[in-house]
VOGU-3710 file (C-alpha; in Angstrom, 3 decimals, decimal comma):
1> mdtaperqpv> 0,000/0,000/0,000  1,436/3,380/-0,997  -0,636/5,463/1,389  1,079/6,655/4,574  -0,639/5,428/7,750  -1,678/9,009/8,580  -3,505/9,314/5,266  -5,580/6,152/5,450  -9,368/5,949/5,833  -10,660/6,348/9,369
11> elvphrpewa> -11,960/3,063/10,751  -13,964/3,122/13,992  -14,870/-0,241/15,484  -16,775/-1,291/18,615  -14,693/-1,670/21,772  -12,847/-4,990/21,921  -12,129/-6,479/25,347  -8,904/-8,036/24,024  -7,363/-4,575/23,593  -6,496/-4,486/27,306
21> emaraeaerl> -4,563/-7,763/27,058  -2,879/-6,681/23,815  -1,812/-3,455/25,542  -0,481/-5,380/28,549  1,495/-7,808/26,379  2,997/-5,056/24,222  3,839/-3,002/27,310  5,775/-5,986/28,651  7,708/-6,342/25,359  8,584/-2,649/25,509
31> rktigesivv> 9,535/-2,800/29,203  11,973/-5,650/28,529  13,470/-3,903/25,507  13,733/-0,403/26,957  14,852/-1,691/30,344  13,522/-1,897/33,868  16,028/0,742/34,985  14,503/3,321/32,618  10,791/2,443/32,539  8,829/3,728/35,533
41> eihhigstai> 5,476/2,390/34,292  3,526/1,963/31,063  -0,103/3,064/30,709  -2,745/2,043/28,159  -4,286/5,355/27,035  -6,462/6,608/24,191  -9,823/5,377/22,984  -8,980/1,675/23,128  -8,530/2,139/26,896  -12,096/3,459/27,302
51> pgihakptid> -14,618/0,598/27,480  -17,919/0,964/25,680  -16,959/3,340/22,877  -15,935/2,883/19,261  -12,258/3,462/18,529  -9,691/3,202/15,795  -8,172/-0,263/16,319  -4,780/1,202/17,228  -3,597/0,806/20,809  -1,935/3,817/22,424
61> lmplvtslse> 0,647/3,175/25,112  2,384/5,751/27,276  5,641/4,576/28,823  6,911/6,869/31,555  10,680/6,857/31,742  13,331/8,260/34,021  15,221/9,930/31,166  14,482/10,607/27,510  18,199/10,769/26,763  18,563/7,235/28,187
71> ldtresavca> 15,540/6,145/26,154  17,161/7,592/23,025  20,050/5,148/23,477  17,505/2,319/23,066  16,200/3,524/19,681  17,723/0,666/17,650  16,400/-1,950/20,114  12,893/-0,463/19,894  13,096/-0,433/16,098  14,154/-4,098/16,186
81> lgyewrgefg> 10,700/-4,811/17,705  9,154/-3,501/14,477  8,633/0,112/15,496  9,292/3,239/13,480  10,975/5,841/15,708  9,535/9,297/14,986  11,274/11,434/17,608  9,209/14,189/19,226  6,741/14,190/16,306  5,271/17,594/17,140
91> ipgrrfftrm> 5,249/17,393/20,940  8,374/18,665/22,709  9,530/16,321/25,446  7,981/13,229/23,890  9,375/10,287/21,968  6,849/8,772/19,606  7,046/5,495/17,747  4,566/3,374/15,817  4,232/-0,276/14,876  2,424/-1,431/11,763
101> sadrrkrlfn> 0,897/-4,807/10,945  3,092/-7,250/9,022  1,408/-6,252/5,746  1,936/-2,536/6,597  -1,766/-1,801/6,065  -2,776/-1,082/9,663  -1,155/0,746/12,518  -1,246/-1,530/15,550  0,424/0,615/18,230  1,219/4,252/18,923
111> vhcfeasmpd> 3,729/4,704/21,730  4,054/8,107/23,427  7,040/8,195/25,814  7,459/10,948/28,375  9,634/11,502/31,378  7,446/10,705/34,378  7,461/14,330/35,589  6,161/15,874/32,321  2,808/17,723/32,422  1,550/15,806/29,373
121> vdrhmafrdy> 1,365/12,696/31,558  -1,453/14,135/33,692  -3,300/15,290/30,580  -3,405/11,779/29,129  -4,188/10,063/32,424  -6,895/12,587/33,304  -8,645/12,204/29,953  -8,633/8,400/30,108  -9,722/8,197/33,739  -12,381/10,888/33,325
131> mrahperaka> -13,919/9,100/30,342  -13,900/5,809/32,242  -15,566/7,416/35,272  -18,141/9,387/33,241  -19,783/7,102/30,657  -22,012/9,934/29,407  -18,923/12,009/28,512  -17,365/8,928/26,902  -20,480/8,596/24,721  -20,199/12,294/23,812
141> yeaekfrard> -16,579/11,616/22,845  -17,704/8,689/20,732  -20,237/10,953/18,980  -17,456/13,469/18,304  -15,306/10,704/16,852  -18,074/9,767/14,415  -18,617/13,431/13,515  -14,899/13,897/12,846  -14,744/10,656/10,847  -17,682/11,770/8,709
151> aqpgdtlays> -16,004/15,163/8,123  -12,575/13,620/7,325  -13,233/10,003/6,312  -10,125/9,401/4,229  -7,350/10,859/6,376  -6,591/9,830/9,956  -4,388/12,896/10,528  -7,158/15,265/9,393  -9,595/13,253/11,530  -7,403/13,849/14,587
161> qekgpwiaaa> -7,179/17,559/13,806  -10,961/17,716/13,269  -11,704/16,409/16,765  -8,856/18,411/18,340  -10,927/21,327/19,679  -13,425/18,953/21,309  -10,603/16,982/22,921  -8,859/20,141/24,170  -12,067/21,272/25,910  -12,654/17,790/27,341
171> erealawyra> -9,051/17,638/28,581  -9,534/20,879/30,542  -12,677/19,416/32,119  -10,894/16,126/32,823  -7,831/17,800/34,348  -9,992/19,835/36,746  -11,761/16,611/37,815  -8,484/14,648/38,036  -6,714/17,241/40,190  -9,717/17,630/42,510
181> r> -9,869/13,919/43,370
//
């Protein structure tokens, strides 16, 4: 397939219970490869971590590490697992890498690495936990995902940008809830 993964049609599927186990297994592969001395913990984030809503069938993981510079020394080992290392990829203080299916037609995993102290960590955790704790907001998120898919059906990057303002507002709401707990 000649189309870059970012420019593929948006596929939303019903929640699959096996995503949690797939995330756990992949997190363990990454932990072993990156190293116990660097990995603090690895979280399953994104829509596949929110039960009951449709999602793109791509699992998002967020490893928290002690040092990005130490993580950078593991780039070739991570790539040997089948990942494409993309560096910061638009977010300072992050390391992003992706893994495609064997036929290169589907993105299986997005991995967003941050140092454990970075503010982006709370943003991701708050959004996931808020959606899990508030099923009505999760359903509103699902509706936004369908709206964005219908507006940008052939381009996953444009789809993400389309739903960006909704997510930014929901993240502010989620962060206030998360910090008040």
